[in-house]
N, C-alpha and C positions, 0 to 999 in steps of 0.2 A: 111492611116494606119487605121486598124480596132482596135477598143477598145483603152483603155488608155495605154500609154507608161509605161513600167516597170521602176520603180525607182531603184537605186542601192541596197537599202535594200531588195527589192523584188528579185533582181537578186541573191543576196546572199542566200536568203531563197530558191529559186528555185534550186540553186546549191547544197545546203545542203540536200534538199529533194532528189535530184537525187543521191547524194553520199550515203544517207541512203538506197535507193533502190539498189544501186550497192553493198553495204556491205551486205544487206540481201540476195541477189542472190549469192554472193561469199561465205557467211557463209553456206548457204544450200549446195552448191557444195562441199566445203571443209569438212563439217561434213559427207556428204554422201560418198565421195571418200576416205578420209584419216582418219577420226575419227568416223567410224560407232559405234554407241552405246554409244558414249560419251555424257555427259550432255551439251546440246547446250549453257547453261549459262556460261560454262567454256571457251567457245571461244568468247572472247570479241573483240572489235575493235582494241585493242592494244596488243593482245596476239602475242608474237613473233612466227612466223611459220618457217622461214628459219634458224634463228640463234639457235633455239632449236632442229632442226632436224625433226620437224613435216613434213616439206616439204623438200625432198631431191632433187637432180638435175633433176631427171626424173619427179617428181611431179611438180616442177617449170615449166617445159616445158608443162605439161598438164594444169596447171593453166593459163599459157600464151595463150595456144590454146583456153581454155575456155573464157578468157577475149576477145580475138580477135573475136571469133565466136558469143559470147553472146552480145557484145556491138558494133560490127562493127568497130573495131579499128585495127591498126597495131602496134605491139610493136617491136621496133628494137632490135637487139641483145644487143646493149650497154645499153638499158633501162631495160633489164631483170636482174636486180641486186638487192641485198638485200635492198638498200635504197628505191626501188620502190615496192618490193614484200614481205617484211617481215611481215607486218600486214594487216588486212582488211582495215584499214584506209589508209595505204600506197598505196594499190592496188586501192582503190576507188579514191584517189587523182590522180593517174596515169591515170585511165580511164577518169575521168572528164577533166583532162588537154588535153588528146588526143581528146576527143569529142569536146572540145571548140576550138581546133586549126583548 
């Protein structure tokens, strides 16, 4: 094995960093596609997107397509639900879990 082995705290740090990158990419996509001209600071990691109507059903399909192409994952139909796609944090957790599998 090359280099030192990662310790659990380092794994957590690497995962969090990865989720931050995922959220940044998602935020840019959503601001450009669905909230043009809006203040980027208004879109936080916990802003509800589906339950407030920012993302309608067609937008959700486009977000799923973006996630799949951007991060090289496959989101199954039963995974494209509000629990996984309502906020940037929800989406980042879904992507991270799919990449870890």
